[in-house]
N, C-alpha and C positions, 0 to 999 in steps of 0.2 A: 504494499500499500504506499503510494507516494504521499509525501507531504505537500500541503499548498505552497505556492511561491512565496518566499520572505519569511517562512517559519523559521529557518536556520537562523537568519539574522536576527529575528525577534528573540529567539532562545539565547543568541550571543549576547544581544544588548541587555537582556534580563540578568545574565550571569555577570556581566560586568557591572551593571547597576547594583546588584546584591554584593558584590566585591567591594565597591566604593562604599557602599553603606556599612558594611562591616568594618572597614578601614576607619571611617568617620567615628563609629561607636567605639572602637578600640581607643582612638584619640581622645574622644571625651572622657572615657574611663580614666585613662592615664593622666590626663590633666587634671581631672577631679581628686585622683589619688595625691598627685603632687601638691595641690592647694590644701588638701586636708592635712598632709604631713607638715606643711609650712606653718599652717594655723596652730596645729597641735604644739609645735616646738616654740611658736610665738607665745602662746598662752602659758607654757611652761616657764619661759623666761620671765615672763610678767609675774607669775605667781611666785617666782623665786626672788624677784626684786621686793615684792610685797613682804614677803618672809623676812628678807634681810632688813627691810625698813622697820618692821615691827620688833625684830629682835634687838635693834639698835635703841629703840624708844623704851624698851623694858629695862634697860639696864638702870640701876640706881645711880644718882649722882654723888659723887664723892668729894 
């Protein structure tokens, strides 16, 4: 049974489209992981600064 004209090019276009969508999704996931890691380290640094500030203030004056 023969396929109608243009079916192979349509299948090729769909597979290329699927590949492009997969690459875009992978990039979005990678970027979101990088942003999450950056924000996590930033929050940790800020919390450490707050802890240091409070430990300095808790010292009795001599």
